C-alpha positions, 0 to 999 in steps of 0.5 A: 961665283959659289952657289949657296942653297938654303932649302925649308930653313928659317933664317934672319940674314943680314946682307951688306955689300953682297953680289946676288946677281942671277939668284932665284927666290921661290916661296920666300917669307921676308915680311917686315924686311928692308932692302936698301940700295938694292939693284934689281934691274932686268929682274922678274918679279912675279906673284910678290906681295908688297901690302903695306910696304913703303917704296921710295926713291925706286926707279922702275923705267922702261918696266912693265906692270901687269896685274898689279892690285894698287887698291888703296895705294897712293902715288906721289912725287913720281916721274910719269913721263911717257907712263901708259895706263891700259885695260885697268879698273879706274873705279874711285881713282883720281888724279890731283883730286879729280876722279878719272871717271870725270876726266875721261868723260870730260875728254870724250865730250870734248872729243865729240865736238 
C-alpha cells in the first residue's frame, strides 16, 4: 500500500471506493463534509467536533464514548440494548419525555421500601 502525505495544504477531496485503512488524520478541517458507507471499525477518534452534524444508521457496537458533549442533542430509533451510562451529567435529560432526575428519584424511593 502506498502512503500519500498531504501537509499544510487546502484540498477538497472526492474519494470513491478507496481503502484508507491505518490512515492518520491530525488537525484536519473537514466542515460540511459527507461520509457515506465509511468503515471506522477499530478506529480511535479523539477531540472530534461533530457539532450540528447528523449521524444516521451509525453502528457503535461495543464502543466506548468518553467525555462526549451531547448537550442539546437527541437520540431516536436507537438500539440501547446493554447500553450503560455512568458518571454523567443528567441535568435536563429526559427519556420518552420523563425527566431522568424524576426517574432516578422514583427508582431510589422504590428501592428504599
